[in-house]
C-alpha positions as CSV (number, residue, x, y, z in Angstrom):
1,X,0.0,0.0,0.0
2,X,1.4,3.4,-0.9
3,X,1.6,6.3,1.5
4,X,-1.3,8.2,-0.1
5,X,-3.6,5.2,0.1
6,X,-2.5,4.7,3.7
7,X,-3.4,8.3,4.6
8,X,-6.8,7.9,2.9
9,X,-7.5,4.7,5.0
10,X,-6.5,6.6,8.1
11,X,-9.1,9.3,7.3
12,X,-11.7,6.6,6.8
13,X,-10.8,5.1,10.1
14,X,-11.1,8.5,11.8
15,X,-14.5,9.1,10.3
16,X,-15.8,5.7,11.4
17,X,-14.5,6.3,14.9
18,X,-16.3,9.7,14.9
19,X,-19.5,8.0,13.8
20,X,-19.2,5.5,16.6
21,X,-18.7,8.2,19.2
22,X,-21.7,10.1,17.9
23,X,-23.8,6.9,18.0
24,X,-22.7,6.3,21.6
25,X,-23.7,9.9,22.5
26,X,-27.1,9.4,20.8
27,X,-27.8,6.3,22.8
28,X,-27.3,8.4,26.0
29,X,-30.0,10.8,25.0
30,X,-33.7,10.5,25.5
31,X,-35.3,9.0,22.4
32,X,-36.9,11.5,20.0
33,X,-35.1,14.5,21.4
34,X,-33.3,17.1,19.3
35,X,-30.0,16.2,21.0
36,X,-30.4,12.6,19.9
37,X,-31.2,13.7,16.4
38,X,-28.2,16.0,16.3
39,X,-25.9,13.1,17.3
40,X,-27.4,10.8,14.8
41,X,-27.0,13.4,12.1
42,X,-23.3,13.9,13.0
43,X,-22.9,10.1,12.8
44,X,-24.5,10.1,9.4
45,X,-22.3,12.9,8.1
46,X,-19.1,11.1,9.4
47,X,-20.2,7.9,7.6
48,X,-20.9,9.8,4.4
49,X,-17.4,11.3,4.6
50,X,-15.9,7.9,5.0
51,X,-17.8,6.7,1.9
52,X,-16.6,9.7,-0.1
53,X,-13.0,9.0,0.9
54,X,-13.3,5.3,0.1
55,X,-14.6,6.2,-3.3
56,X,-11.4,8.1,-4.0
57,X,-9.3,5.1,-2.9
58,X,-11.1,2.1,-4.3
59,X,-10.5,1.3,-7.9
60,X,-13.5,1.7,-10.1
61,X,-14.8,-1.5,-11.6
């Protein structure tokens, strides 16, 4: 794996960890609250960023 690919993979890993943290925070909130929704949205955005970065790294088929 070259250095650039390794850096992209590190970014993906960071985004996934961020999503996991946000999901954990969402679980601590009362269901249906705006705080829960905010944490879920942050998790969604982090995962979307991970997908975007993966799209740059993975070869197209």
